[in-house]
N, C-alpha and C positions, 0 to 999 in steps of 0.2 A: 796465426790461425784464430786465436782467442779474440783478438781485436777485430778481425774481419767478421766473425760471428756476431760480435756485439754491434758493429755497424750495420750488418744486415737486419738483426732484430730491431734496431732503432728505426731503420728505413721502413721496415714492414709495418711497424707500429704507427709511423707517421702516415703511411699510405692508408692503413685501415682507418685512421682518424679522418682522412680526407675523403673517404668513400662517401658518395651521396646516399642518403637514406631514401627509401621508397617514398614516392609522392603520395601514394595511397595504399591502403591495406585491404584485406578481404571484407571490411565492413562497409566500404564506401557505398554499396548499393543495398544495404540492409533495409528491410521494411520497418525496422524499428528506429524511430527518430533519435533514440538515445545512442544506439549503436552507430547509426549513420553519421552522428556529429563527431564520432571518433574516426571516421573513415579516411580523413586526411592527416590524422596523427602519424608521425614518423615511427611510432611503435608498431611492431608487426603484430597487430591484434588478430585473433582468430575468434570465430563463433564457437560456442561450446559443443556444437554438433559437428565440428570439424574432426572427425576421427583420425585423419592423417596427422594433424597437429598433435594429437594425444599420442599417437604412435611415435611421432618424431621425439617427443619428450622422453619416452621410454627408451627409444634407440640411443639418443644422445646422453641419457642420464641426467637431464636437466629438470629443475623444479618447475612446476606449473605456477604461473602468477595469474590469479583470477581477481579482476576488478569488477565489482557489481555496483550498480546505481540505477537511476531512472531519470527521465528527461526533465521532469519538473524541478528536480533537486538543485538548489543554488550551489551547494559546495561541490557537486558533481561537475557543474559547469566551471567553477573556479579551478578545480584540479585539472580538468582537460585543458584549460587555457595556460595555466602556470606550469604544469608538470609534464603532462603527456604530449604536449606540443613541443617540448624542449628537445633538440637533437642530442644533447648529452645524456639526458635520462633515457631516451629511446635507445641510444646506441648501447647503453649498459643493459637495459631490459633484453633487448634483442640478442645480446651475446651470451647472456647468463641464464635466461629463463625462456619458457615457451608461454606467451602471454595470451590470455583470453578475456574478452570484454562480455559481461553479463548484463542483460536488461532484466532486472530483478522481477519486473512485471510479466515478462515472458517465461521466466524460469523460476517461479516462486519457491519451488521445492529445493532446488539447489541453494538458492539464496537463504532460505530458512535454515538449512543445514550449516552454512557458513556463518550465519549470524549466531547460531547457537554456540559454535566453537569459539568465536570471538568473545561472546559474552561469558563463556566458561573460562577462558584464559585471560581476558583483560578486564572483566567486570562490566563492561558496557560495549555497546556496538551501534552502528548506524550506517549511514551512507554519505559519501562513497565508502564502500567496503572493500578492502584490499586483503587478500589471503594468499599465502604461499603454501603449496602442497607438494608432496612428494610426487614423482611421476605416476605412481599407482592411485593417486587421489586422496591421500590422507593429509589434512591440514596440519601445519606445524608452527604457523605464525600468522597473526592477523592484526590489522589496524584500520583506522578510518582516515579522515583527512590529515595529511601532513604538508607543510610547505615544502617546496622543491628541495631545498638543501637538506632538510631533515629526511625527506623521503629517499633521497639518493643515498644518504649515509646509512639508513636502515637497510636499503637493498644491497648495499656493498657488504655490510656485515653478514647478511643472510647468505649471500653468494659465497663468502669466505668460509662460513660455518659449513655450508653444504660441501664445499670442496675438501675441507680438512676433516670433517667428522660425519660424513654421509650416513654411515651405518648406525651411529648413535642417534642421529635425527630421525632416521626411519623408525628405529625401535621406539623412540619417544612418541612420534606421531601415531603409530599404530596403538600405543598405550593409551593415548588421549582419546583416540576413537573408540577404544574398548570401554574406557571409563565413561564416556558420553552415552554409549550404548547401555552400559550397566545402569546409569542413572534413568535413562528412558525406560528400561525394563522395570526398574524399581517403581517408578511413577505409574506404570501400567499394571502393577500387582492388584488383582481383583480384591475387593472388600465386600464380600456377599452379604455380611451382617450389618452394614452401615445403612441406616435408613435415610431417605431423601431429606427428611425434616432435619436431621443432624447436619447434613451438608448445607442446607439452606441457612441454618443458624451460624455455621462457620463462615459462610459467604458474608452475611450481614455484619459478623464481627470484623471481617477483613475490611469491609466497606468503612465501618465506623472508625477503624484504625487509620485509614488513609484519606478520609473525607475532609476536605477544606470547607468548613461550614460557614466561613465569612465570604470567601471568593468563589466557592463552587468548584467542582472538579476534584481530582484526586492528587495528593502529594502537595509539595510546597515549592516546587521549582518550575520545570517545564510542564505545561498542561496540555494534554490531548483530550479530544472529546470523549474517548472511552465509551462508545455507544453500546457495545454488548453489555457492559455492566449497568449503564443507565437503563437500557431496555429491561435487564433483569429486575431492577428495582420497581419498574412499572409492572412487570409480570406479578411480582410478589406483593405489590401494593405496600411497599415499606419505604422508610426514610423519605416520606413525601416532602418534608420541608427542605431537606438537602437536595433532593431532585429538583424541586421548584427553583431553589436558589441557583443551581448549576444551569438549568435551562434559561433562566432570566439573564444571568450574567453572560452566558455564551451569545445570546442573541443581541444584548445591549452593548457589549464592548467589542474589542477589535478582532475577535475571532471571526465575526461576521463582516463582510464587506458591505458597508452601508451605501456605497455609491453604485456599484455594479451588481451586487447581490452574491449570494453564495457564501460559503465558509472557507476560510483558510485551513491548512492542515493542522497546525497547532500554534500555541503560544510559547514563546521563549521566556516568559515570566509568569509568576503565579497569579497576577491580577488580570491576565488575558489582554494586556495592552499592546504587546509587541508580537505581532504574528509572524510566522514563517510563511512566506507569501505564495507558496504553491497551492493550487486548488486541485483536489483529486475527485474523480467521479464517485469513488467508493465512500468518501466522507460525505459528500453532499447528498447522495442517495440515502444513506443511512440516517443522516441528520433530518432530511426532509421527512422520512417516515416517522422517526421518533417525535418530531415536533408535531406532526399531524395526529399521530396516535395519542400522545400524551394530552394534546389539546382536546381531543374527542373524549377521552376517558375522564379527564380531570376538569372539563368544562372551562378551558382556557382558550378564548378566541384569539388572543394575540399570538399564542404558540401555533395555532392553526394557520394563522396568516404568515407567520415565519416559514412554516412548512410549505405553503403554496408559493411564497416568494422564492424559495430555494428550488422548487420544481421549475418555476418560470426562469430562473437563472440557468439551470441545466438546459432547458429548452432553447434559450437564446444563445448561450455561449458554448454548449457541449454537444449539441445535437449535430450528428454527422449528416452531410447531404445525401448520402446513400442509405441512411437508416442507421439506427443505434446511436450510442453516445461515445464520444471520445474519452481517452483515459484521463487527461490532465491539462491544465494550463500551467505554464512555466512560472517559477518564482523570479526569474529574470526577464527583463525585456529584451528587445532585439538588439540593444547596445551593451548587453551584459550586465546591466545594473540591477541589483536585487530590489524588488518592489517597485521598480521604476514606472511600471504601468499604472500603479495605484496611488503613488505619492505626488504631491503637489508643492511646488515652491509658490512664494508670493507672486513672483512675475508671471508664472503660468496661470494662476487664478485670475490675475488682472487682465491678462490677454484674452481669457475665455469669457469674462462676464462684463456687463455694463457697470458703470459707478453705482447706479441704484441697486442693482443686484448684489453688488459687493457690500453695500451698506446694510442690506438685510442679512447677508451670509455672516458677516463679522460679529453680529450680535450673538450668533449661535456657535460659530467656529472661528477662533482668532487665527486665521491663516497667516497673519503678519507675524506671529510669534517665531522665535528661533526654531529651526526644524528639529523634529524628534528623531528623524532617520536621515541618513546620509543624503537621500534624494528628495527630501521634503517631509510634508506632513500628510497624515491619513485622515480623511474626512470622517467625523464621528457620527454617531446615530442621531437622527432627528427625533426629538421628544415629540410624540404626537399630540401632547397636551399644550404645546407652545402655540401662541396665537399666529406665529409665522409659519406653522407646519405646511400649509398648502403652498406658500410662496417658496419655502425652502425645498419642497419636493420638485417644484418646477426647476429650480436652480441646480439641484443635484442631477436632474435628468439632463440638463444643458451641459454640466461638467462631463457627465458620462458620455454624452454624444461627442463632445470635443475630444475626449481621451481616445474614442474609437477611431476618429477621423485623423488624428495626429500622432498616435502611438501604435506600436505593434506589440502584440503579446504572442510569443511562440507557443505552440501547443503540440502535444503528443496525440496524433490523430489515429492511432490504433484503437480498435474497439475490443475490449476484453469481455468475454462472455460472462464471467462471474460478476463483474462490476455492473454490466448491463442488467443482469438478473437482479441485483440489488435495486436498480432504478426501477425495474418492473414492480418489484414489492412496494416501492414508494408511491408509484402511480396507482397501484391498487388501493392504497389507503385513501386517496382522495377521488377516485373515479366515480363514486356514487353522488358526490355533490358538485363536481367540477367537470364541465364538458370537455376542457382542454386536457385535463388529466385522462379522461376516458378515451379521447381520440389518440393522444400520445401513447397510452398504454395499449390500445389495440394495434397500433402500428408496431410497437416494440415487441409485443407478444407474437405477432405474425413473423417478424424478423428472426426472433430467437428460435421460434418453432421451425423455421426454414433451416437454420444453422444445425439444429438437432437432427434434421432429417437428411443431412448430407450423406452420401454413400459411404465415405470414408470415416464417418462418425463426427461427433461434436469437436470442433476446433477449440483451441484455447483463445485465440484472438483472430481478428481480420485486420489486414492492413488498408490503406486508403483506397486500394483498388478492389477490395472484396476478396483478397486472396488469403486463404487460411495461414496462420502463423502460429508456430508452437504446437506443443502437444497438450491435449485437454488433461485436466487433472481431477481428482476426486472432488476438490473444491468447486470446480466449474459445474460438475454434474449436481452436486448437493444444492448449491445456491440457485441453480436453474430449476431444479425439481420444486424447491421451496417457493420460487417466484411464480411458477406456473400454477401451484396450488393457490397462492395469494390471489392471483388474477382470476382463477376460476371461481373462487369464493365471492370476489367482488363483482364479477360478471358471469353469473351462472349460465347465461346463453352461450358462452364460449366453451363450456365443459365438454360438449360432444366432439369439438374439433381438437381440443388441447389434451384431453385425458389420455388418448392413445400416445401422444408425445411424451407426456409425463411417465407413463408406464414404460415406454421404451427406454427413456433415460434411466429409470430405476433399474431395469434389467442390465443395462450396459454398465452401470455403476457396480453392480454385484459381480458381474462377469470379470470386469477389468481390474477391480481394486480390492474385492473382498477376499481374505484368506481365513483359514480356520481360527487364527489367533487375533484377527483384527483387520484394518484397512490399510492399504498402501496409499500414500499421498499422490504417487505417480507410478504407473505400471511400466514406464520406460525410463528408469533412473540413469542419469548420465554419469553419476559418480557412485562409488560403492558406499555402503553403510546405511541405507534406508531399511527400516524395519516396520512391520505392520503395527498398528496401534488400535486399541479398542476405542479410545477416546482422544481426539485431537483437542488441544486447548483453543480458546479464543485467542485471536490476535487483534489487529485492528478490524478484522472481519470476524463474523461469527464462526464458531466451530463447524467444519463440514460434517462431522459425524453427529454432532448434536442436531443439525438441521435435518440430515437423513433420518435419524431415529424418530425425531418429532413428526416428520411427515408420514412415516410408516405407521406410527402410532395413531395418527389422526385418520388413517385410511380404514380403520375399523378392525373386524375380526381377522381379515387376511393381511393386516398390516405387518406388525412386528414378527409374528409367527416364529419361525426358526431362529430369528435374531434377537429374541426377547432377552436371553441371557447376556448376550454381548451388549445390547442396547441399555439394559436396565441395571446391570451390575456396575456400581462405581468402582473407581480405581484409587490407588493411594495418592496420585497426583492431585485429586479433587480434595482429598482431606488436607494435604500439605499446602496447597495453593488454591483454594476455592475461587479466588478472584479470577483466575484464568479460565475457569470452567462455568462462568455465569450462565451461558446460553443453556447448557445441559441441566444445571442445578435448577433453574428458574422455569423450565419448560412446562407449561400447562398440559401440553399434549402428553408428555412423558409422565407427569403426575397421574393422568388418567390411564395411560397405557401400561405403566410399570406399577404404580402404587408403591407400597413398601415391599421391597423384595425380601422374602423370608426363606430361609433354608433350614 
């Protein structure tokens, strides 16, 4: 009998191993390009709004596996190709977990919570982000990119731990959530006797501690633009030499694409030579505004030109045919090569240009040198002082046209409200002096006002067919309120039409997100654990609470009103980490509206 049972078990195991995996999962028709690219994975992915899948996890007692990323991310594509397309990996995930794919741009609040957990437990985080949670939604392990073999080894260990010691894991996961909640609460402790001037001094001290005065930017490894912090220095009229160095280096080196225009997301080296090749709307909108504003305030025409070129890049590459601007351009080309659209081999240059053109080009850029990147070399900036500048400009335009004709660059064509609001703020900065900015801004303001007037309320995003996607957040409302204010200041004739829209958004933000002790990031959380906050920190985007408070303060006597205590009282997190609260600390509107709060 024992031998028979063993033979039956072996036969069953072999049959299970031979069972075909599903050809597609529930993501195949997703409006998110990132989720849709996982639609043919053999992993049985679910959308986070699939309540039946969440109930299934609880019913079966299986952990949740949430994998978060975004379409432009190079390593997200690598992990999809190497790991999630693999039948062995898929079979193991499907048998031991309930799997969810998360587009971090459509669900930023969940993603931020998971990022915070992984930063807290691992010290660093990024994308692709992979987190395992209890069926009740408490994270207990997280990691970023892993090669397939290592990924499968980790998942097997986690499944074994869950099976052998579930109660202990659930206890530890709840404890980690409580500790993170305690830390958030501690950072939110009001400091009613701390003046704004003291926090400004603390912010500048933090800037000086991390500023790279030779290469620009902050830190000495990976470099991000850090626009909220640079904007704060401009607001405070502080550290001008460092600010100038940073703006100069970012526009001169490889963070900026000197052939097609626009800025890449970040540099993987401290000298800004090696970009990470995705281009995000939020980066280009914020950098366009920063360069335009800094150029105007500090009388730097070259910065203003960089800002205008960045606006022109967004118009040419990111403008959606139906209105608004798309989310991003991918780091990988249609062949899966990182930077493939932007890099050139010697043979490709020679195929695109005449011998005379190549003779001019090689004096400026030695495209015959050994490639710096796997797919070739990146065209450098043209020095406007060189005698060949005009000829080089024509050559660069020819190369750019050749690339568009012979290469394909995948894009994420969803349109995010918050990021489009940032673009409207950029267009407001150049509308007075540039007719294209004015025309683009009028069209974008009308489109955003239309979205705000939808009967069901403001959406978080729209897909390529103008269908609402996702749930609007506090950030969507805050950045759109600020953008409409910026546009009305730049174009006073539009105030009569747009002021009712702005007021309606402000009312909706209060009704949906404001609680007695602060603001919710999202009024429909999909996972437990979110708590109201008096002040959200800056991320790559400016703090939504700082934006709302600043705009209320600028509205005059009826602005802050009952929110003055909430808006004007700093919290412990600002004292402990002023760098992350640059927008609130440097706000001129809050300087005027709050002054020095005394009790």
